C-alpha positions in Angstrom: -0.2 0.0 -0.2 1.3 3.5 -0.6 1.6 6.0 1.7 0.0 9.0 1.7 2.0 12.4 1.8 1.7 12.5 5.5 2.9 9.3 6.5 5.8 9.7 3.7 6.7 13.0 5.7 6.6 10.8 9.0 8.6 8.3 7.5 11.4 10.1 6.0 11.6 12.2 9.2 11.6 8.7 11.2 14.2 7.5 8.9 16.8 10.3 8.8 18.8 9.0 11.6 19.3 5.5 10.2 20.0 7.1 6.3 22.2 10.4 7.2 23.6 9.8 10.4 21.5 12.5 12.2 18.0 13.4 13.5 15.6 16.0 12.3 16.2 17.8 15.5 20.3 17.6 14.6 19.7 18.8 11.0 17.5 21.5 11.6 20.5 22.7 14.3 23.0 22.3 11.5 20.9 24.2 9.0 20.6 27.1 11.8 24.5 26.9 12.1 25.0 27.0 8.5 23.5 30.4 8.2 21.4 29.6 5.3 19.1 32.7 5.0 16.3 31.5 2.3 14.6 28.4 1.1 16.5 27.8 -2.0 19.9 28.4 0.1 18.9 25.8 2.5 17.7 23.2 0.3 21.4 23.6 -1.8 23.0 23.4 1.7 21.3 20.4 2.4 21.9 18.6 -0.5 25.5 19.4 -0.3 25.5 17.8 2.9 24.5 14.6 1.1 20.1 14.8 1.7 18.0 13.6 -1.0 15.4 16.1 -2.2 12.6 15.1 -0.2 14.5 14.9 3.1 16.0 18.6 2.4 12.5 19.5 1.8 11.3 18.0 4.9 14.0 19.7 7.3 13.0 23.3 5.3 9.7 22.8 5.7 9.8 22.1 9.4 12.2 25.1 9.8 9.5 27.3 8.4 7.2 25.9 10.7 5.1 24.2 8.5 3.2 21.1 10.1 3.2 19.0 6.8 -0.3 17.6 6.0 -1.6 17.7 9.3 -4.3 20.3 8.6 -6.7 18.9 5.4 -9.0 21.6 5.5 -6.1 24.3 5.7 -4.4 22.1 2.6 -7.9 22.5 0.7 -8.5 26.2 1.7 -5.0 27.1 0.3 -5.0 25.2 -2.7 -8.3 26.9 -3.7 -8.0 30.2 -2.7 -7.4 31.9 -5.6 -9.7 30.1 -7.6 -13.1 29.7 -5.6 -15.4 28.8 -8.7 -12.7 25.9 -8.6 -13.4 25.1 -4.9 -16.9 24.6 -5.9 -16.7 22.1 -8.6 -14.2 20.1 -6.2 -16.5 20.4 -3.5 -19.6 19.2 -6.1 -17.7 16.2 -7.5 -15.6 15.3 -4.4 -18.9 14.8 -2.7 -20.4 12.5 -5.4 -17.6 10.2 -5.3 -17.4 9.8 -2.0 -20.7 9.0 -1.5 -21.1 6.9 -4.6 -18.0 5.3 -5.2 -16.7 5.4 -1.5 -13.5 7.6 -2.5 -11.5 9.6 0.1 -9.6 12.9 -0.3 -6.1 13.2 1.1 -5.3 16.9 0.5 -1.2 17.5 -1.1 0.1 20.9 -1.3 -0.5 21.0 -4.9 -3.8 18.9 -5.6 -6.1 16.7 -4.2 -6.2 13.0 -5.1 -9.3 11.0 -4.0 -8.3 7.0 -3.2 -10.2 4.0 -3.7 -10.8 1.7 -1.1 -7.8 -0.3 -2.2 -5.9 3.1 -1.8 -5.3 4.2 -5.6 -5.6 7.3 -6.8 -9.0 7.4 -9.1 -9.2 11.6 -9.7 -6.9 14.1 -8.7 -7.7 17.9 -8.7 -5.1 20.7 -9.6 -6.7 24.0 -9.3 -5.4 25.8 -12.7 -5.2 29.9 -13.2 -7.3 29.7 -16.6 -10.3 28.7 -15.1 -10.1 24.7 -15.2 -9.6 22.2 -12.8 -7.8 19.7 -14.2 -8.7 15.9 -12.6 -7.8 12.9 -14.1 -8.7 9.2 -13.5 -8.0 5.5 -14.8 -11.0 5.7 -16.9 -11.4 7.0 -20.4 -13.1 10.3 -19.0 -12.3 12.8 -16.5 -13.9 15.8 -15.1 -13.2 19.5 -16.4 -14.2 22.6 -15.4 -15.3 25.6 -17.9 -14.6 29.1 -16.8 -18.1 29.4 -14.8 -17.2 26.6 -13.0 -19.4 24.0 -14.1 -18.4 20.4 -14.8 -18.0 19.1 -18.0 -17.2 15.6 -19.5 -14.0 15.4 -21.5 -12.1 12.6 -23.1 -8.9 11.6 -22.5 -6.4 11.9 -25.5 
C-alpha cells in the first residue's frame, strides 16, 4: 500500500538518523548554524551535505514551521484560495465521488487526490489559473470545469 503524503513525511523524518546519521532536530540545528537565509539556499546546503531532495524539503519545511499535511481543510483552503469557482466544482464532484464510489480525499500541497478503498488514486484535482480544474482518472473520461466552474465531461487522449 502506498503511503499518503503525511505518512511519507513521517517516514522520512523517522528514517533520517538511519539514512543520514542525524535526526531531524540535529539537521535543523545544523541548518541554523549554516546561516542559510532563504529556502533555496537552505535546500542547496542540505543537498550538499548529502540529503536527498525529499529529505531536504522536509527539513526546510519543518524549519519554516509547516506542520505538513496535519490540517486537511487548511490544505484545501490554501489550494483553492485563488480559485473559488474551482473549489465549488471540487466540492461537488468530491462529494458525489465519496458518496457513490466510497472515495476518500487526501489533500496535498498542490493537488487533492481521491483514493479508492484499495488506496489507489482515482481522481486528482489541481487548480489552474485559466479557469479550469484538471482532474484525471484511470477511466477514459475525466472532469474539467469551464470558466464558469460548471463540470463538463472531457475525453482523455
